[in-house]
TORMIKOL-21299 format. One record per atom (N, C-alpha, C): residue in one letter; x, y negated, z. Coordinates in steps of 0.02 Angstrom, whole numbers, padded with zeros to 5 digits, always signed. Atoms other than C-alpha are relative to their C-alpha. Layout:
<rs>
aXYZ;...
</rs>
This chain:
<rs>
m+00019+00053+00018;m-00004+00823+01324;m-00078-00020-00005;a+00069+00031-00011;a-00169+00715+01360;a-00033+00007-00085;g+00029-00019+00078;g-00305+00752+01226;g-00006-00075-00043;t-00002+00052+00035;t-00301+00561+01178;t+00071+00014-00029;e-00065+00020+00018;e-00114+00564+01149;e+00007+00045-00061;a-00006-00044+00044;a-00142+00724+01027;a-00051-00033-00055;a+00050+00021+00048;a-00290+00653+00937;a+00060-00066-00025;g-00051+00065+00041;g-00169+00495+00919;g+00043+00028-00056;l-00043-00018+00043;l-00039+00588+00845;l-00032+00030-00079;g+00035-00030+00047;g-00156+00690+00722;g-00026-00063-00049;l+00034+00073+00044;l-00236+00503+00668;l+00087-00025-00038;t-00073+00037+00044;t-00037+00449+00629;t+00010+00039-00040;c-00029-00031+00031;c+00002+00605+00545;c-00059-00001-00070;i+00053+00011+00056;i-00163+00580+00439;i+00016-00060-00039;w-00003+00073+00040;w-00130+00402+00399;w+00079-00002-00015;n-00044+00010+00031;n+00043+00424+00354;n-00006+00043-00070;r+00021-00033+00061;r-00007+00563+00212;r-00033-00045-00033;l+00041+00032+00059;l-00135+00434+00150;l+00045-00063-00007;e-00046+00054+00014;e-00003+00297+00171;e+00051+00014-00068;n-00047-00040+00051;n+00106+00396+00042;n-00001-00049-00057;p-00010+00067+00053;p+00161+00253-00073;p-00030+00032-00089;r+00017-00034+00062;r+00122+00393-00228;r-00064+00000+00005;r+00076-00023+00013;r-00059+00394-00185;r-00031-00094+00001;l+00017+00063-00012;l-00070+00190-00172;l+00013-00040-00042;m+00006+00060+00064;m-00096+00044-00299;m-00017-00048+00044;w+00016+00047-00005;w-00093-00128-00240;w-00027-00053-00038;a+00049+00025+00043;a-00228-00239-00313;a-00030-00059+00053;n+00022+00051-00026;n-00292-00422-00259;n-00085+00005-00009;d+00056+00007+00001;d-00482-00476-00255;d-00018-00056-00041;f+00013+00064+00041;f-00464-00618-00357;f-00065+00003-00049;p+00009+00084-00032;p-00578-00737-00394;p-00064+00014+00043;h+00049+00006-00066;h-00697-00686-00243;h+00020-00044+00032;s-00043+00039-00064;s-00683-00795-00106;s+00017+00026+00039;d-00040-00038-00060;d-00646-00678+00025;d+00065+00024-00023;s-00065-00038+00005;s-00482-00635-00074;s+00064-00039+00026;t-00058+00033-00016;t-00303-00679-00029;t+00011-00038-00021;w-00036+00058+00039;w-00276-00774-00167;w-00031-00074+00034;p-00073-00026+00051;p-00171-00896-00183;p+00052+00011+00061;w-00054-00012-00030;w-00080-00829-00051;w+00007+00083+00012;s-00035-00077+00014;s-00072-00635-00118;s+00070+00013+00015;r-00097-00039+00006;r+00122-00642-00136;r+00009+00011+00084;e-00009-00010-00083;e+00136-00679+00065;e-00029+00045+00024;v+00047-00072-00031;v+00006-00556+00119;v+00032+00049-00038;l-00040-00053+00003;l+00083-00437+00017;l+00065+00022+00012;a-00074+00013-00039;a+00253-00463+00071;a-00017+00039+00073;r+00016-00006-00075;r+00192-00457+00253;r-00033+00092+00007;h+00018-00067-00006;h+00101-00278+00206;h+00049+00030-00010;a-00037-00022+00016;a+00234-00214+00118;a+00086+00011+00024;a-00060-00008-00033;a+00375-00249+00233;a+00043+00055+00034;h-00023-00040-00014;h+00394-00094+00296;h+00017+00060-00047;l-00002-00042+00048;l+00418+00005+00138;l+00064-00004-00042;s-00061+00014+00040;s+00579+00027+00051;s-00006-00024-00064;e+00006+00030+00057;e+00619-00054-00109;e-00021+00065-00060;a+00038-00042+00044;a+00579+00098-00203;a-00072+00039+00000;e+00079-00006-00020;e+00417+00125-00109;e-00039-00043-00032;r+00038+00044+00017;r+00369-00039-00155;r+00001-00005-00088;d-00009-00012+00063;d+00407-00006-00331;d-00054+00042-00026;l+00063-00048+00019;l+00292+00130-00324;l-00065-00009-00004;v+00072+00023-00021;v+00141+00051-00253;v+00001-00067-00053;l-00002+00056+00038;l+00183-00116-00356;l+00005+00023-00082;p+00026-00009+00061;p+00219-00117-00534;p+00021+00061-00037;d-00007-00059+00037;d+00279+00069-00572;d-00077+00029-00001;k+00075-00023+00001;k+00105+00126-00522;k-00043-00037-00042;v+00039+00045+00049;v+00009+00005-00620;v+00027+00025-00070;a-00018-00023+00052;a+00134+00055-00765;a-00021+00059-00012;e+00007-00025+00028;e+00099+00207-00746;e-00078+00031-00013;l+00076-00024+00012;l-00096+00215-00727;l-00018-00026-00076;y+00027+00048+00073;y-00126+00097-00882;y+00052+00021-00058;g-00055-00011+00073;g+00036+00189-00990;g+00022-00074-00037;v-00026+00062+00021;v+00116+00033-00990;v+00070+00013+00014;e-00072-00004-00009;e+00306+00014-01013;e+00033-00053-00010;g-00032+00072+00005;g+00411-00117-00980;g-00009-00051+00054;v+00020+00058-00059;v+00347-00194-00825;v+00039-00036+00050;
</rs>
């Protein structure tokens, strides 16, 4: 395997570990002028399209509820 291919595989493995839905929580940057608002929902849908429903739940409402100790989100 060429060095660049091996390095690419290493980066892929690192990215997959970092992209673990149990380690992520989505947030937008409203009201800053460079935020995605008012298109945050569309941007989020594109960014989360590869996640399963269970993974999306971890990153979106479940993670926020867990972090802040809120129930019934």
